C-alpha positions in Angstrom: -0.2 -0.2 0.1 1.1 3.1 -0.8 1.8 5.8 2.2 0.7 9.3 2.9 2.5 12.6 0.3 4.0 15.6 2.3 2.0 18.8 2.6 4.2 20.1 0.0 2.1 18.3 -2.8 3.4 18.4 -6.8 1.5 21.0 -9.0 -1.1 18.8 -11.6 1.2 19.3 -14.5 4.6 18.6 -13.0 2.8 15.3 -12.0 1.3 14.2 -15.2 4.7 15.3 -17.3 6.8 13.4 -14.9 3.9 9.9 -15.2 4.7 10.8 -19.0 8.5 10.3 -18.3 8.1 7.1 -16.7 5.7 5.4 -19.0 8.5 6.1 -22.0 10.5 4.1 -19.9 8.2 1.6 -19.5 6.4 1.7 -23.0 7.0 -1.9 -24.2 5.3 -2.9 -21.3 2.2 -0.6 -22.0 -0.9 -1.9 -24.1 -4.1 -0.6 -25.1 -5.8 -4.0 -24.4 -7.0 -4.1 -20.8 -5.6 -6.9 -18.0 -9.3 -8.0 -17.4 -9.8 -10.8 -14.3 -12.6 -13.4 -14.6 -15.6 -13.5 -13.3 -14.4 -15.7 -10.7 -11.3 -13.8 -9.9 -13.4 -10.4 -9.4 -16.3 -11.9 -7.1 -13.2 -12.9 -5.2 -12.0 -9.5 -5.0 -14.9 -7.9 -4.3 -15.2 -10.3 -1.0 -11.7 -9.1 -0.2 -12.5 -5.4 -0.9 -15.4 -5.8 1.4 -14.5 -3.5 3.8 -14.0 -0.5 1.7 -16.7 -0.9 -0.1 -19.1 -1.3 3.0 -17.8 2.1 3.9 -17.6 3.7 0.5 -21.2 2.7 -0.8 -22.9 5.6 0.4 -20.5 8.0 -0.7 -20.3 6.5 -4.5 -24.1 6.5 -4.3 -24.4 10.3 -3.6 -21.7 11.4 -5.5 -23.1 9.1 -8.8 -26.3 11.2 -8.4 -23.9 14.4 -8.3 -22.1 13.6 -11.6 -25.1 11.7 -13.6 -26.3 15.1 -15.3 -22.9 15.9 -15.9 -22.6 12.8 -18.4 -19.8 11.3 -15.9 -19.1 8.0 -13.8 -17.7 7.6 -10.5 -15.3 4.3 -10.0 -14.0 2.9 -7.0 -10.9 1.4 -7.5 -8.5 -0.6 -4.6 -5.0 0.5 -3.8 -3.5 -1.7 -7.0 -5.6 0.7 -9.2 -8.5 -2.2 -10.1 -11.9 -0.9 -11.0 -14.2 -2.4 -7.9 -17.5 -0.7 -8.9 -18.7 2.2 -11.3 -21.9 4.0 -11.1 -23.3 7.6 -12.9 -24.4 8.0 -16.2 -25.4 4.7 -18.0 -24.6 7.0 -21.7 -21.2 7.1 -20.7 -21.1 3.8 -20.1 -21.0 2.9 -23.6 -18.0 5.3 -24.6 -15.9 4.2 -21.2 -16.4 0.6 -22.2 -14.3 1.7 -25.8 -11.5 1.9 -23.5 -12.6 -0.7 -20.7 -13.2 1.5 -17.9 -15.2 -1.1 -15.9 -15.0 -3.8 -13.4 -12.3 -5.9 -12.8 -9.6 -3.6 -15.4 -6.3 -2.4 -13.8 -6.0 1.2 -14.6 -2.5 1.2 -12.6 -0.1 3.3 -14.4 2.1 0.8 -15.4 -1.0 -1.4 -17.6 -2.9 1.8 -18.9 0.1 4.6 -18.9 -0.6 8.0 -17.6 -4.1 8.1 -16.0 -6.0 9.7 -13.2 -6.6 6.5 -11.2 -2.7 4.8 -11.8 -1.0 8.3 -11.8 -3.0 9.5 -8.4 -1.5 5.9 -7.1 1.7 6.3 -8.0 2.2 10.1 -6.5 -0.4 9.6 -3.6 -1.4 12.8 -4.4 -5.2 13.8 -5.8 -4.8 14.3 -9.8 -6.7 15.1 -13.0 -5.5 14.1 -16.2 -7.5 15.6 -19.0 -8.0 14.4 -23.0 -4.5 14.5 -24.5 -2.5 14.7 -21.2 -3.4 10.5 -21.2 -0.4 8.5 -22.5 -2.1 6.1 -24.5 -4.2 7.4 -27.4 -7.4 5.3 -26.8 -7.7 6.9 -23.5 -7.6 10.6 -24.4 -11.4 10.4 -25.0 -11.8 10.6 -21.3 -11.1 13.5 -19.0 -10.5 12.0 -15.2 -10.3 13.4 -11.7 -9.0 11.1 -9.0 -8.2 11.1 -5.2 -6.6 8.4 -3.0 -8.7 7.2 0.2 -6.5 6.5 3.0 -7.4 4.0 6.1 -7.2 5.6 9.9 -3.5 4.9 9.8 -2.1 6.9 7.1 -2.2 4.2 4.2 -3.5 4.0 0.6 -6.3 1.6 0.4 -8.3 2.9 -2.7 -8.9 5.5 -5.4 -12.1 7.5 -5.9 -12.3 8.7 -9.5 -14.3 10.7 -11.7 -14.5 10.3 -15.2 -16.7 12.1 -18.0 -16.1 12.9 -22.0 -13.0 14.9 -22.7 -15.0 17.5 -24.7 -16.3 18.6 -21.4 -14.1 19.9 -18.6 -15.6 20.3 -15.2 -13.3 21.7 -13.0 -15.3 21.3 -10.0 -14.8 17.3 -10.1 -11.4 17.0 -8.7 -12.5 19.0 -5.6 -15.9 16.8 -5.7 -13.3 13.4 -5.6 -11.5 14.7 -2.7 -14.1 15.6 -1.0 -15.9 12.6 -1.1 -12.6 10.6 -0.4 -11.9 12.2 2.7 -16.2 11.2 3.8 -14.9 7.7 3.0 -11.5 8.1 5.5 -13.6 9.5 8.0 -16.5 7.3 7.8 -13.5 4.3 8.3 -11.5 6.1 11.2 -15.0 7.2 13.3 -16.3 4.0 12.8 -13.2 2.6 15.1 -15.3 4.5 18.4 -16.5 1.8 20.8 -17.6 2.9 24.3 -14.0 2.6 25.5 -12.9 4.9 22.8 -13.8 8.6 22.3 -13.6 10.8 19.2 -11.4 13.8 19.7 -12.0 17.4 17.5 -8.8 19.4 17.1 -8.1 22.7 15.1 -6.0 26.0 15.7 -9.4 28.1 14.9 -11.7 27.0 18.1 -14.8 28.2 15.4 -14.0 25.3 13.4 -14.3 22.8 15.8 -16.6 19.9 15.1 -16.9 21.2 11.4 -15.8 19.7 8.1 -12.1 21.1 8.6 -11.4 19.8 11.9 -8.7 17.1 12.6 -9.9 14.3 14.3 -8.1 11.4 16.6 -9.7 7.9 18.2 -8.4 7.7 21.7 -8.3 4.9 24.4 -7.7 6.6 27.4 -4.8 9.2 26.4 -3.1 6.5 23.7 -3.8 7.6 19.8 -5.5 4.7 18.1 -5.8 6.3 14.4 -6.0 10.0 13.2 -7.3 11.5 9.8 -4.4 13.7 7.6 -5.9 16.8 9.0 -5.0 15.7 12.6 -1.2 14.5 11.4 -1.3 17.9 9.7 -2.0 20.0 12.6 -0.1 17.8 14.9 2.7 18.3 12.6 3.6 14.5 12.8 4.2 11.4 10.3 0.6 10.1 9.8 1.3 6.2 10.2 3.8 7.2 13.3 0.5 8.7 15.2 -1.2 5.1 16.3 0.4 4.3 19.8 1.6 7.2 20.8 0.4 9.3 24.1 -1.7 12.7 23.1 -0.2 14.6 25.9 3.3 14.2 24.7 2.4 14.5 20.9 0.6 17.4 22.2 3.7 19.1 23.8 5.6 18.5 20.7 3.3 20.3 18.7 4.0 23.5 20.9 7.4 23.3 21.3 8.1 23.3 17.4 10.2 26.2 15.8 6.6 26.8 14.8 4.7 26.6 17.6 0.7 26.1 17.2 -2.2 26.4 19.6 -4.7 23.5 19.2 -8.3 23.7 20.4 -9.9 20.5 21.2 -13.2 19.3 21.4 -14.2 15.8 22.5 -17.6 14.1 20.5 -20.1 13.8 23.5 -21.6 10.3 22.1 -19.8 7.0 21.5 -21.1 4.4 20.1 -20.8 0.5 20.6 -18.6 -1.4 19.3 -20.6 -2.8 15.8 -22.5 0.2 15.2 -22.0 2.3 12.4 -21.3 6.1 12.0 -24.6 7.8 11.6 -24.9 11.4 11.9 -27.9 13.1 13.3 -27.3 16.5 13.0 -28.6 18.2 10.0 -25.8 18.2 7.6 -25.4 19.5 3.6 -26.1 15.8 2.8 -29.4 15.6 4.9 -31.5 18.6 4.3 -34.2 20.5 6.5 -37.5 18.8 5.8 -40.3 21.0 4.2 -43.6 21.8 5.8 -45.0 19.2 3.1 -42.9 16.8 4.4 -43.5 17.8 8.2 -47.0 17.2 7.8 -46.4 13.6 5.9 -44.2 12.7 8.9 -46.7 13.2 11.9 -48.7 10.7 11.4 -45.4 8.3 10.4 -44.0 8.9 14.1 -47.5 8.0 15.8 -47.6 4.7 13.4 -43.6 4.1 14.8 -44.5 4.6 18.3 -47.3 2.0 18.1 -44.5 -0.5 16.9 -45.6 -0.3 13.3 -43.3 -0.9 10.1 -43.0 2.3 8.0 -42.6 2.2 4.5 -41.2 5.2 2.8 -42.4 6.0 -0.7 -41.3 8.7 -2.9 -39.0 9.4 -5.9 -35.3 9.0 -6.1 -33.3 12.1 -4.2 -36.6 13.4 -2.7 -35.0 12.9 1.0 -36.5 9.3 2.0 -33.4 8.5 4.3 -33.7 12.2 6.1 -37.3 11.2 7.3 -35.8 7.8 8.2 -33.3 9.6 10.1 -35.9 12.0 11.8 -38.5 9.2 12.6 -35.5 7.6 14.7 -34.6 10.9 16.2 -38.3 11.0 17.3 -38.9 8.1 18.5 -39.7 7.7 22.4 -38.5 4.7 23.0 -36.3 3.0 20.6 -33.4 5.2 21.3 -30.5 2.8 20.1 -28.6 3.0 16.8 -29.8 4.1 13.3 -28.4 1.4 10.8 -29.0 2.1 7.3 -28.1 -0.2 3.8 -28.9 0.4 0.3 -30.0 -2.7 -1.1 -29.4 -0.9 -4.9 -25.6 0.5 -3.6 -24.2 -2.9 -2.8 -23.3 -5.6 -5.7 -25.9 -8.7 -5.0 -22.8 -10.7 -4.1 -22.2 -8.5 -0.8 -25.6 -7.8 0.3 -26.5 -11.1 2.2 -23.0 -10.6 4.3 -23.6 -6.7 4.9 -27.4 -7.9 6.0 -26.9 -11.3 8.0 -23.1 -10.9 9.3 -20.3 -14.0 8.7 -18.1 -15.4 10.9 -14.6 -15.6 10.4 -13.4 -17.6 7.3 -16.7 -17.7 6.2 -15.9 -17.3 2.9 -12.4 -16.2 0.8 -11.6 -12.6 2.0 -13.7 -12.3 5.0 -12.3 -10.5 7.9 -10.5 -12.6 10.5 -12.8 -11.5 13.1 -16.0 -11.7 11.2 -18.9 -9.1 10.8 -21.6 -8.7 13.0 -23.6 -7.4 10.0 -26.4 -4.8 9.7 -29.5 -6.9 11.3 -27.2 -7.1 14.8 -25.9 -3.3 14.4 -29.7 -2.6 14.6 -30.4 -4.4 17.6 -32.4 -1.6 20.2 -32.1 1.0 17.2 -33.6 1.2 13.9 -32.8 -1.0 10.5 -33.3 1.3 7.2 -33.6 -0.1 4.3 -33.2 1.7 1.3 -34.4 0.8 -2.0 -36.3 -2.7 -0.9 -37.7 -3.1 -4.1 -33.7 -4.1 -5.3 -33.1 -6.8 -3.1 -32.5 -10.2 -4.6 -35.7 -12.6 -4.1 -33.3 -15.2 -2.8 -32.5 -12.6 0.3 -36.4 -11.9 0.3 -37.4 -14.7 2.3 -34.4 -14.9 4.8 -35.0 -11.5 5.7 -38.7 -12.4 6.1 -37.7 -14.9 8.5 -35.6 -12.6 10.1 -38.8 -10.3 10.7 -41.1 -13.3 12.1 -38.5 -14.8 14.2 -36.8 -11.6 15.4 -33.8 -13.9 15.4 -30.4 -14.2 13.1 -27.7 -16.7 11.7 -24.7 -15.2 10.5 -23.1 -16.8 7.5 -20.8 -20.1 8.2 -22.3 -20.0 11.8 -25.0 -22.3 13.9 -25.7 -19.8 16.7 -28.5 -17.7 16.4 -28.9 -14.1 17.6 -31.9 -12.2 18.8 -32.7 -9.0 17.5 -35.1 -6.2 18.6 -35.1 -3.2 15.9 -37.9 -0.7 14.7 -37.7 -1.5 10.6 -38.0 1.4 8.6 -37.8 0.5 4.4 -38.1 2.8 1.5 -38.5 2.6 -1.9 -38.8 4.7 -5.3 -40.7 1.5 -7.4 -44.4 0.5 -6.5 -43.5 -2.3 -4.2 -47.5 -3.4 -5.0 -46.6 -3.8 -8.8 -43.5 -5.5 -8.1 -45.5 -8.0 -6.1 -47.9 -8.7 -9.2 -45.0 -9.2 -11.3 -43.8 -11.9 -9.0 -40.4 -9.9 -8.6 -41.2 -9.1 -4.5 -42.7 -11.6 -2.3 -46.3 -10.4 -1.1 -45.9 -11.8 2.3 -42.7 -9.5 3.1 -44.3 -6.5 1.4 -47.4 -7.3 3.8 -44.4 -7.3 6.6 -43.3 -3.8 5.8 -46.3 -1.7 5.1 -47.8 -1.4 8.0 -48.3 2.4 7.7 -47.0 3.8 4.1 -45.7 7.1 4.5 -45.6 9.1 1.1 -42.5 11.4 0.8 -43.1 14.8 -0.8 -40.8 15.8 -3.9 -38.3 18.6 -4.0 -40.7 20.6 -6.5 -43.5 20.4 -3.8 -42.1 22.8 -1.4 -43.8 25.8 -0.9 -40.8 27.4 0.4 -38.1 26.3 -2.3 -36.5 30.0 -2.9 -36.0 30.1 0.8 -35.0 26.5 1.0 -32.4 27.3 -1.6 -30.7 30.2 -0.5 -30.6 28.6 3.3 -28.9 25.9 1.8 -26.3 27.8 -0.4 -25.1 29.2 3.1 -24.7 25.8 4.5 -22.8 24.4 1.7 -20.6 27.3 1.6 -19.3 25.9 5.0 -18.5 29.2 6.8 -17.3 31.0 3.4 -19.0 34.0 1.6 -21.9 31.9 -0.3 -22.6 32.9 -3.6 -25.3 35.9 -4.6 -27.8 35.0 -6.8 -29.6 37.6 -8.9 -33.5 37.4 -8.7 -33.8 36.1 -12.0 -31.3 33.6 -11.1 -33.4 32.2 -8.6 -36.4 32.5 -9.8 -35.1 30.0 -12.8 -33.8 27.6 -9.8 -37.7 27.8 -8.4 -39.2 27.5 -11.7 -37.2 24.3 -12.4 -38.8 20.9 -12.2 -35.9 19.1 -10.2 -36.0 15.5 -11.6 -33.2 14.6 -9.4 -35.0 16.4 -6.2 -32.5 16.9 -3.5 -29.6 15.3 -4.9 -29.6 17.3 -8.7 -30.0 20.6 -6.3 -27.1 19.8 -4.3 -25.2 19.0 -7.2 -26.0 22.5 -9.3 -25.5 24.6 -5.5 -21.7 23.1 -5.2 -20.7 24.0 -8.8 -22.3 27.4 -8.3 -20.2 27.6 -4.7 -16.9 26.0 -6.5 -16.9 28.2 -9.6 -17.8 31.5 -7.3 -15.2 34.6 -7.5 -15.4 37.2 -4.3 -18.0 40.0 -5.7 -20.1 38.0 -8.5 -23.1 38.1 -9.1 -24.8 35.0 -10.6 -27.3 35.6 -13.4 -29.7 33.1 -14.9 -27.1 32.8 -18.0 -24.5 31.9 -15.3 -26.3 28.8 -13.6 -25.0 25.4 -14.5 -27.1 23.4 -17.4 -30.1 22.2 -15.9 -31.0 19.2 -18.1 -34.2 18.3 -19.3 -35.0 14.7 -17.4 -37.8 13.4 -16.4 -37.7 11.9 -12.5 -39.5 8.6 -13.8 -35.9 7.8 -15.5 -34.3 7.4 -11.9 -34.9 3.7 -12.2 -33.3 3.2 -15.2 -30.4 5.8 -14.3 -29.1 4.8 -10.6 -26.8 1.8 -11.7 -25.2 -0.4 -9.0 -22.7 -1.9 -11.5 -21.4 -4.7 -9.9 -20.9 -7.7 -11.9 -22.8 -11.2 -10.6 -22.7 -15.0 -11.6 -24.5 -14.5 -14.2 -24.1 -16.4 -17.7 -24.6 -14.8 -21.3 -28.1 -16.1 -21.6 -28.6 -15.2 -25.5 -31.9 -17.2 -25.4 -33.9 -14.7 -23.3 -33.5 -12.1 -25.8 -35.0 -14.2 -28.8 -38.8 -13.6 -28.6 -38.3 -9.9 -28.5 -36.0 -9.8 -31.7 -38.3 -12.0 -33.3 -41.4 -9.2 -33.3 -42.4 -8.2 -36.2 -42.1 -4.5 -37.0 -40.0 -2.1 -35.5 -40.7 -0.3 -32.1 -42.3 3.3 -32.7 -40.5 6.5 -31.9 -40.5 6.0 -28.0 -43.0 8.4 -26.4 -43.8 7.0 -23.2 -41.2 5.5 -20.5 -42.3 2.4 -21.0 -41.3 2.5 -25.0 -38.4 4.2 -24.1 -36.9 1.7 -22.2 -37.9 -1.3 -24.3 -36.5 -0.1 -27.1 -33.1 1.2 -25.4 -32.9 -2.5 -23.7 -33.7 -3.5 -27.5 -31.0 -1.6 -28.7 -28.4 -2.6 -26.3 -28.9 -6.0 -27.5 -28.3 -5.6 -31.0 -25.4 -3.2 -30.4 -23.7 -5.7 -28.7 -24.5 -9.0 -30.5 -27.1 -10.5 -27.9 -24.0 -10.5 -25.2 -25.9 -9.8 -22.3 -22.7 -8.5 -19.8 -22.1 -5.8 -22.3 -25.6 -4.7 -22.6 -26.2 -4.3 -19.4 -23.2 -2.3 -18.8 -24.0 0.1 -21.4 -27.7 0.2 -20.3 -26.0 0.6 -16.8 -27.6 -2.0 -15.0 -26.9 -5.0 -13.2 -26.5 -8.0 -15.8 -29.3 -10.0 -13.5 -31.2 -6.8 -13.5 -31.3 -7.2 -17.2 -32.0 -10.6 -17.0 -35.4 -9.8 -15.2 -36.4 -7.3 -17.6 -35.8 -9.2 -20.8 -37.6 -12.1 -19.2 -40.6 -9.8 -18.4 -40.5 -8.8 -21.7 -40.4 -11.5 -23.0 -43.4 -12.7 -21.5 -45.3 -9.8 -22.6 -44.8 -10.7 -25.8 -45.8 -14.0 -25.3 -48.9 -13.1 -24.0 -48.9 -11.2 -27.5 -48.9 -7.8 -25.9 -46.1 -5.8 -28.2 -47.0 -2.2 -27.1 -45.0 -1.8 -23.3 -47.2 1.1 -22.8 -50.0 -1.0 -21.8 -47.7 -2.3 -18.6 -46.6 1.1 -17.7 -46.1 0.1 -14.0 -44.8 -3.5 -14.5 -41.0 -2.1 -14.4 -40.9 1.5 -13.4 
């Protein structure tokens, strides 16, 4: 693993020019052909990287939602530069496929030449590689921005990359990659907190304690267990040398240097039980304030939860369902334990079972030596939130139903069972009753989930949208001067339909903040592009692109390709989806894997869609719009 760089980073131009010099010395070893691992080897790698993927899943999902409108992808890679996961704009996936920008391919510099992922690992610094700066000509269709991900001990354990077409140059993308890479690192750090370990914030400015700019240490008594990059910088210590040192000794050293520093300290008020994941309860830029409409929807849901009922949150993607779930947990009077969330659409299907139910040490290749408790046990005494429950594989639905019925769980590879007591909240942007009718969701599980259904209003339903946008700009500016919007610019933001809801709005506001300059007045024509997307597209455009073990099944689509005539010009969403699937299959000569990647879907998801489409055709219904609700 690569270690931490100094705080005197090289310039972006210096790094890529030096990378070219390295590539010239090993040019005979470089090849445009990808180093692509087998599906079995990739599955094993994903299991080995369970810890990184577990702590990265939320960040990858949120970042993918931010860059999706800008024709870009988010890629999570391991410390050797192999892509583990990709998400974002499914249309750009087709171009990315041309250069093998996909899971299982190594983008190490000695394999793919100068590129953001590999060069960031070599330099141990964030870097942007745009267009012609790539060493291999084939890769020059890309504009890439990569930031290393560090563990709590100062070692690089992965890379977070944002890649898009080279004809578009997003100057804010590298900042976003760094921001979310740091968020992943801090999640790992704070997950080390236990009842005997406390989290300490430090900064030279007392006003910045407990902010995104404060350093963090995990302490056991007065011994430093782990730290983040900023804490090491403030303490003027080698990050990798901090663990195991006495805090008071380190503070004295910082005061007695040639440039003495005064640090202000703040201990976190709450510690977490050993198995509880880090979940912030405060309102941050990632958890927008509830609208009056959401408050009205929340009140009866709180009463239902107090009665012990399961809550199902229903609403479009990005509308704040997780925020509503956190508010339900916060206002619950009796279930005051941890809030544990899992997004069923954000993890590869091969990892969901281990993530939910846990596993014993040695249960499978790559399992942690100490095993893993799993989300269900972590939620004991608190609230379990299952987001996008409609995307849970059918095989796991039966196991979850059994847990809900018996209130006990058995980990993978174990013969022991553990009693459970938690409140269940689930959420879906898809109508579960439709999935039940289609045979894609168990009816008995559905009735266990929907004791009370809470409809979550979308962003465009906010009556106070103008005021909210102004306040959110101030929050996202994090203490800096907020950008100034001309009334016409604010009105344009109010009038926009916001198909991506809060995630899309946050993306636009972050772009404004990153590009802002002192004294600038943002006019309507200065605003970032607001794409004309329908919110109903979210189900097709929010991929979780990890591979599974499905084989290439060409026979599944023969009935589709045999339909006489051509598909009419797409008008409804269902027609568009139907045509997109058929086109992808034709372009890739029936290769399910490639077609799924082009569409931004799991292969297993595409298999399900093919089966549904085949059933419609067999029944004589060649017009998918008549089954509009069948696979929204």
